[in-house]
PyMOL Python script that loads the backbone (N, CA, C, O; Angstrom):
from pymol import cmd

cmd.read_pdbstr("""\
ATOM      1  N   MET A   1      20.790   9.316  15.371  1.00  0.00           N
ATOM      2  CA  MET A   1      19.636  10.186  15.407  1.00  0.00           C
ATOM      3  C   MET A   1      19.046  10.146  16.807  1.00  0.00           C
ATOM      4  O   MET A   1      18.956   9.090  17.433  1.00  0.00           O
ATOM      5  N   GLY A   2      18.653  11.301  17.278  1.00  0.00           N
ATOM      6  CA  GLY A   2      18.095  11.376  18.621  1.00  0.00           C
ATOM      7  C   GLY A   2      16.615  11.050  18.651  1.00  0.00           C
ATOM      8  O   GLY A   2      15.955  10.929  17.618  1.00  0.00           O
ATOM      9  N   THR A   3      16.124  10.915  19.853  1.00  0.00           N
ATOM     10  CA  THR A   3      14.721  10.568  20.053  1.00  0.00           C
ATOM     11  C   THR A   3      13.792  11.635  19.499  1.00  0.00           C
ATOM     12  O   THR A   3      12.762  11.313  18.906  1.00  0.00           O
ATOM     13  N   VAL A   4      14.144  12.897  19.686  1.00  0.00           N
ATOM     14  CA  VAL A   4      13.289  13.992  19.223  1.00  0.00           C
ATOM     15  C   VAL A   4      13.154  13.957  17.702  1.00  0.00           C
ATOM     16  O   VAL A   4      12.061  14.158  17.174  1.00  0.00           O
ATOM     17  N   GLU A   5      14.239  13.707  17.004  1.00  0.00           N
ATOM     18  CA  GLU A   5      14.185  13.642  15.548  1.00  0.00           C
ATOM     19  C   GLU A   5      13.306  12.495  15.075  1.00  0.00           C
ATOM     20  O   GLU A   5      12.526  12.653  14.136  1.00  0.00           O
ATOM     21  N   VAL A   6      13.429  11.340  15.720  1.00  0.00           N
ATOM     22  CA  VAL A   6      12.616  10.184  15.357  1.00  0.00           C
ATOM     23  C   VAL A   6      11.142  10.479  15.581  1.00  0.00           C
ATOM     24  O   VAL A   6      10.308  10.140  14.742  1.00  0.00           O
ATOM     25  N   VAL A   7      10.814  11.102  16.694  1.00  0.00           N
ATOM     26  CA  VAL A   7       9.422  11.439  16.999  1.00  0.00           C
ATOM     27  C   VAL A   7       8.883  12.420  15.968  1.00  0.00           C
ATOM     28  O   VAL A   7       7.742  12.279  15.528  1.00  0.00           O
ATOM     29  N   ILE A   8       9.668  13.397  15.578  1.00  0.00           N
ATOM     30  CA  ILE A   8       9.225  14.378  14.584  1.00  0.00           C
ATOM     31  C   ILE A   8       9.001  13.697  13.233  1.00  0.00           C
ATOM     32  O   ILE A   8       8.008  13.979  12.562  1.00  0.00           O
ATOM     33  N   ILE A   9       9.899  12.815  12.827  1.00  0.00           N
ATOM     34  CA  ILE A   9       9.746  12.104  11.557  1.00  0.00           C
ATOM     35  C   ILE A   9       8.495  11.243  11.565  1.00  0.00           C
ATOM     36  O   ILE A   9       7.748  11.232  10.587  1.00  0.00           O
ATOM     37  N   VAL A  10       8.254  10.525  12.651  1.00  0.00           N
ATOM     38  CA  VAL A  10       7.060   9.686  12.760  1.00  0.00           C
ATOM     39  C   VAL A  10       5.808  10.549  12.719  1.00  0.00           C
ATOM     40  O   VAL A  10       4.832  10.182  12.064  1.00  0.00           O
ATOM     41  N   ALA A  11       5.816  11.680  13.402  1.00  0.00           N
ATOM     42  CA  ALA A  11       4.652  12.563  13.407  1.00  0.00           C
ATOM     43  C   ALA A  11       4.364  13.097  12.010  1.00  0.00           C
ATOM     44  O   ALA A  11       3.204  13.175  11.607  1.00  0.00           O
ATOM     45  N   VAL A  12       5.403  13.464  11.266  1.00  0.00           N
ATOM     46  CA  VAL A  12       5.212  13.961   9.905  1.00  0.00           C
ATOM     47  C   VAL A  12       4.662  12.851   9.008  1.00  0.00           C
ATOM     48  O   VAL A  12       3.752  13.098   8.216  1.00  0.00           O
ATOM     49  N   LEU A  13       5.195  11.643   9.118  1.00  0.00           N
ATOM     50  CA  LEU A  13       4.708  10.534   8.303  1.00  0.00           C
ATOM     51  C   LEU A  13       3.250  10.201   8.614  1.00  0.00           C
ATOM     52  O   LEU A  13       2.468   9.930   7.703  1.00  0.00           O
ATOM     53  N   VAL A  14       2.886  10.220   9.872  1.00  0.00           N
ATOM     54  CA  VAL A  14       1.494   9.962  10.256  1.00  0.00           C
ATOM     55  C   VAL A  14       0.594  11.073   9.718  1.00  0.00           C
ATOM     56  O   VAL A  14      -0.501  10.797   9.228  1.00  0.00           O
ATOM     57  N   GLY A  15       1.037  12.303   9.803  1.00  0.00           N
ATOM     58  CA  GLY A  15       0.254  13.423   9.271  1.00  0.00           C
ATOM     59  C   GLY A  15       0.037  13.308   7.780  1.00  0.00           C
ATOM     60  O   GLY A  15      -1.073  13.525   7.295  1.00  0.00           O
ATOM     61  N   VAL A  16       1.085  12.969   7.045  1.00  0.00           N
ATOM     62  CA  VAL A  16       0.954  12.808   5.589  1.00  0.00           C
ATOM     63  C   VAL A  16       0.013  11.647   5.276  1.00  0.00           C
ATOM     64  O   VAL A  16      -0.813  11.747   4.369  1.00  0.00           O
ATOM     65  N   ALA A  17       0.130  10.553   6.016  1.00  0.00           N
ATOM     66  CA  ALA A  17      -0.752   9.404   5.789  1.00  0.00           C
ATOM     67  C   ALA A  17      -2.207   9.762   6.058  1.00  0.00           C
ATOM     68  O   ALA A  17      -3.096   9.316   5.333  1.00  0.00           O
ATOM     69  N   LEU A  18      -2.461  10.555   7.082  1.00  0.00           N
ATOM     70  CA  LEU A  18      -3.836  10.966   7.373  1.00  0.00           C
ATOM     71  C   LEU A  18      -4.381  11.915   6.313  1.00  0.00           C
ATOM     72  O   LEU A  18      -5.551  11.830   5.940  1.00  0.00           O
ATOM     73  N   ILE A  19      -3.545  12.806   5.836  1.00  0.00           N
ATOM     74  CA  ILE A  19      -3.991  13.764   4.819  1.00  0.00           C
ATOM     75  C   ILE A  19      -4.334  13.050   3.518  1.00  0.00           C
ATOM     76  O   ILE A  19      -5.353  13.346   2.894  1.00  0.00           O
ATOM     77  N   PHE A  20      -3.479  12.105   3.105  1.00  0.00           N
ATOM     78  CA  PHE A  20      -3.667  11.419   1.833  1.00  0.00           C
ATOM     79  C   PHE A  20      -4.256  10.020   1.997  1.00  0.00           C
ATOM     80  O   PHE A  20      -4.060   9.153   1.146  1.00  0.00           O
ATOM     81  N   ARG A  21      -4.973   9.809   3.091  1.00  0.00           N
ATOM     82  CA  ARG A  21      -5.496   8.478   3.413  1.00  0.00           C
ATOM     83  C   ARG A  21      -6.359   7.905   2.298  1.00  0.00           C
ATOM     84  O   ARG A  21      -6.168   6.758   1.896  1.00  0.00           O
ATOM     85  N   GLU A  22      -7.306   8.690   1.794  1.00  0.00           N
ATOM     86  CA  GLU A  22      -8.210   8.184   0.766  1.00  0.00           C
ATOM     87  C   GLU A  22      -7.465   7.866  -0.527  1.00  0.00           C
ATOM     88  O   GLU A  22      -7.762   6.868  -1.184  1.00  0.00           O
ATOM     89  N   ALA A  23      -6.508   8.697  -0.891  1.00  0.00           N
ATOM     90  CA  ALA A  23      -5.725   8.446  -2.100  1.00  0.00           C
ATOM     91  C   ALA A  23      -4.875   7.186  -1.947  1.00  0.00           C
ATOM     92  O   ALA A  23      -4.754   6.398  -2.884  1.00  0.00           O
ATOM     93  N   ILE A  24      -4.286   7.000  -0.764  1.00  0.00           N
ATOM     94  CA  ILE A  24      -3.452   5.819  -0.518  1.00  0.00           C
ATOM     95  C   ILE A  24      -4.306   4.557  -0.557  1.00  0.00           C
ATOM     96  O   ILE A  24      -3.905   3.563  -1.162  1.00  0.00           O
ATOM     97  N   VAL A  25      -5.476   4.582   0.080  1.00  0.00           N
ATOM     98  CA  VAL A  25      -6.355   3.412   0.099  1.00  0.00           C
ATOM     99  C   VAL A  25      -6.834   3.086  -1.317  1.00  0.00           C
ATOM    100  O   VAL A  25      -6.873   1.917  -1.703  1.00  0.00           O
ATOM    101  N   GLY A  26      -7.193   4.098  -2.082  1.00  0.00           N
ATOM    102  CA  GLY A  26      -7.622   3.876  -3.460  1.00  0.00           C
ATOM    103  C   GLY A  26      -6.517   3.285  -4.311  1.00  0.00           C
ATOM    104  O   GLY A  26      -6.761   2.393  -5.123  1.00  0.00           O
ATOM    105  N   PHE A  27      -5.302   3.782  -4.128  1.00  0.00           N
ATOM    106  CA  PHE A  27      -4.145   3.277  -4.874  1.00  0.00           C
ATOM    107  C   PHE A  27      -3.893   1.809  -4.555  1.00  0.00           C
ATOM    108  O   PHE A  27      -3.664   1.005  -5.458  1.00  0.00           O
ATOM    109  N   VAL A  28      -3.936   1.461  -3.275  1.00  0.00           N
ATOM    110  CA  VAL A  28      -3.703   0.070  -2.868  1.00  0.00           C
ATOM    111  C   VAL A  28      -4.810  -0.841  -3.396  1.00  0.00           C
ATOM    112  O   VAL A  28      -4.537  -1.955  -3.845  1.00  0.00           O
ATOM    113  N   LYS A  29      -6.060  -0.371  -3.342  1.00  0.00           N
ATOM    114  CA  LYS A  29      -7.170  -1.176  -3.866  1.00  0.00           C
ATOM    115  C   LYS A  29      -7.013  -1.413  -5.360  1.00  0.00           C
ATOM    116  O   LYS A  29      -7.271  -2.517  -5.838  1.00  0.00           O
ATOM    117  N   ASP A  30      -6.594  -0.397  -6.104  1.00  0.00           N
ATOM    118  CA  ASP A  30      -6.372  -0.569  -7.545  1.00  0.00           C
ATOM    119  C   ASP A  30      -5.287  -1.603  -7.821  1.00  0.00           C
ATOM    120  O   ASP A  30      -5.426  -2.430  -8.722  1.00  0.00           O
ATOM    121  N   ILE A  31      -4.205  -1.554  -7.044  1.00  0.00           N
ATOM    122  CA  ILE A  31      -3.125  -2.525  -7.226  1.00  0.00           C
ATOM    123  C   ILE A  31      -3.619  -3.931  -6.910  1.00  0.00           C
ATOM    124  O   ILE A  31      -3.340  -4.864  -7.663  1.00  0.00           O
ATOM    125  N   ILE A  32      -4.339  -4.096  -5.821  1.00  0.00           N
ATOM    126  CA  ILE A  32      -4.838  -5.414  -5.434  1.00  0.00           C
ATOM    127  C   ILE A  32      -5.817  -5.938  -6.474  1.00  0.00           C
ATOM    128  O   ILE A  32      -5.768  -7.115  -6.829  1.00  0.00           O
ATOM    129  N   ASP A  33      -6.707  -5.077  -6.968  1.00  0.00           N
ATOM    130  CA  ASP A  33      -7.655  -5.494  -7.995  1.00  0.00           C
ATOM    131  C   ASP A  33      -6.940  -5.905  -9.275  1.00  0.00           C
ATOM    132  O   ASP A  33      -7.307  -6.903  -9.897  1.00  0.00           O
ATOM    133  N   SER A  34      -5.933  -5.151  -9.671  1.00  0.00           N
ATOM    134  CA  SER A  34      -5.240  -5.484 -10.913  1.00  0.00           C
ATOM    135  C   SER A  34      -4.446  -6.779 -10.780  1.00  0.00           C
ATOM    136  O   SER A  34      -4.265  -7.493 -11.766  1.00  0.00           O
ATOM    137  N   VAL A  35      -3.980  -7.086  -9.597  1.00  0.00           N
ATOM    138  CA  VAL A  35      -3.214  -8.317  -9.407  1.00  0.00           C
ATOM    139  C   VAL A  35      -4.138  -9.527  -9.282  1.00  0.00           C
ATOM    140  O   VAL A  35      -3.920 -10.539  -9.948  1.00  0.00           O
ATOM    141  N   PHE A  36      -5.151  -9.437  -8.449  1.00  0.00           N
ATOM    142  CA  PHE A  36      -5.963 -10.604  -8.146  1.00  0.00           C
ATOM    143  C   PHE A  36      -7.146 -10.789  -9.082  1.00  0.00           C
ATOM    144  O   PHE A  36      -7.756 -11.858  -9.071  1.00  0.00           O
ATOM    145  N   ASN A  37      -7.495  -9.802  -9.887  1.00  0.00           N
ATOM    146  CA  ASN A  37      -8.593  -9.955 -10.837  1.00  0.00           C
ATOM    147  C   ASN A  37      -8.094 -10.314 -12.226  1.00  0.00           C
ATOM    148  O   ASN A  37      -8.892 -10.401 -13.159  1.00  0.00           O
ATOM    149  N   ASP A  38      -6.818 -10.521 -12.384  1.00  0.00           N
ATOM    150  CA  ASP A  38      -6.250 -10.914 -13.657  1.00  0.00           C
ATOM    151  C   ASP A  38      -6.401 -12.428 -13.797  1.00  0.00           C
ATOM    152  O   ASP A  38      -5.738 -13.187 -13.090  1.00  0.00           O
ATOM    153  N   SER A  39      -7.268 -12.865 -14.702  1.00  0.00           N
ATOM    154  CA  SER A  39      -7.576 -14.293 -14.810  1.00  0.00           C
ATOM    155  C   SER A  39      -6.369 -15.102 -15.262  1.00  0.00           C
ATOM    156  O   SER A  39      -6.263 -16.278 -14.915  1.00  0.00           O
ATOM    157  N   GLU A  40      -5.463 -14.513 -16.020  1.00  0.00           N
ATOM    158  CA  GLU A  40      -4.281 -15.241 -16.473  1.00  0.00           C
ATOM    159  C   GLU A  40      -3.411 -15.641 -15.286  1.00  0.00           C
ATOM    160  O   GLU A  40      -2.907 -16.762 -15.235  1.00  0.00           O
ATOM    161  N   ILE A  41      -3.235 -14.742 -14.344  1.00  0.00           N
ATOM    162  CA  ILE A  41      -2.432 -15.033 -13.158  1.00  0.00           C
ATOM    163  C   ILE A  41      -3.104 -16.110 -12.324  1.00  0.00           C
ATOM    164  O   ILE A  41      -2.438 -17.028 -11.844  1.00  0.00           O
ATOM    165  N   VAL A  42      -4.407 -16.011 -12.147  1.00  0.00           N
ATOM    166  CA  VAL A  42      -5.137 -16.992 -11.353  1.00  0.00           C
ATOM    167  C   VAL A  42      -5.052 -18.366 -12.008  1.00  0.00           C
ATOM    168  O   VAL A  42      -4.858 -19.370 -11.321  1.00  0.00           O
ATOM    169  N   ASP A  43      -5.195 -18.417 -13.334  1.00  0.00           N
ATOM    170  CA  ASP A  43      -5.100 -19.707 -14.039  1.00  0.00           C
ATOM    171  C   ASP A  43      -3.719 -20.322 -13.886  1.00  0.00           C
ATOM    172  O   ASP A  43      -3.596 -21.532 -13.689  1.00  0.00           O
ATOM    173  N   LYS A  44      -2.669 -19.496 -13.974  1.00  0.00           N
ATOM    174  CA  LYS A  44      -1.322 -20.015 -13.808  1.00  0.00           C
ATOM    175  C   LYS A  44      -1.103 -20.552 -12.399  1.00  0.00           C
ATOM    176  O   LYS A  44      -0.428 -21.564 -12.214  1.00  0.00           O
ATOM    177  N   LEU A  45      -1.672 -19.875 -11.409  1.00  0.00           N
ATOM    178  CA  LEU A  45      -1.528 -20.362 -10.032  1.00  0.00           C
ATOM    179  C   LEU A  45      -2.250 -21.679  -9.834  1.00  0.00           C
ATOM    180  O   LEU A  45      -1.766 -22.555  -9.117  1.00  0.00           O
ATOM    181  N   ARG A  46      -3.408 -21.824 -10.465  1.00  0.00           N
ATOM    182  CA  ARG A  46      -4.179 -23.059 -10.313  1.00  0.00           C
ATOM    183  C   ARG A  46      -3.495 -24.238 -10.978  1.00  0.00           C
ATOM    184  O   ARG A  46      -3.511 -25.344 -10.437  1.00  0.00           O
ATOM    185  N   THR A  47      -2.892 -24.021 -12.148  1.00  0.00           N
ATOM    186  CA  THR A  47      -2.267 -25.123 -12.872  1.00  0.00           C
ATOM    187  C   THR A  47      -0.840 -25.395 -12.397  1.00  0.00           C
ATOM    188  O   THR A  47      -0.279 -26.447 -12.705  1.00  0.00           O
ATOM    189  N   GLY A  48      -0.259 -24.478 -11.666  1.00  0.00           N
ATOM    190  CA  GLY A  48       1.091 -24.677 -11.154  1.00  0.00           C
ATOM    191  C   GLY A  48       2.170 -24.205 -12.085  1.00  0.00           C
ATOM    192  O   GLY A  48       3.340 -24.514 -11.858  1.00  0.00           O
ATOM    193  N   TYR A  49       1.835 -23.469 -13.124  1.00  0.00           N
ATOM    194  CA  TYR A  49       2.837 -22.963 -14.076  1.00  0.00           C
ATOM    195  C   TYR A  49       2.988 -21.488 -13.933  1.00  0.00           C
ATOM    196  O   TYR A  49       3.783 -20.877 -14.647  1.00  0.00           O
TER     197      TYR A  49
END
""", "prot")
cmd.dss("prot")
cmd.show_as("cartoon", "prot")
cmd.util.cbc("prot")
cmd.orient("prot")
């Protein structure tokens, strides 16, 4: 792949990320909350099981 193609792909990915920035951030926050706010997982980590 040439340099021009790589630059175009990166530009498109950055554009999509900027357009859907709020949706992406909300999605990641939901995933983090569901993982780290689950008391069963936290209890298992604390006890070592």
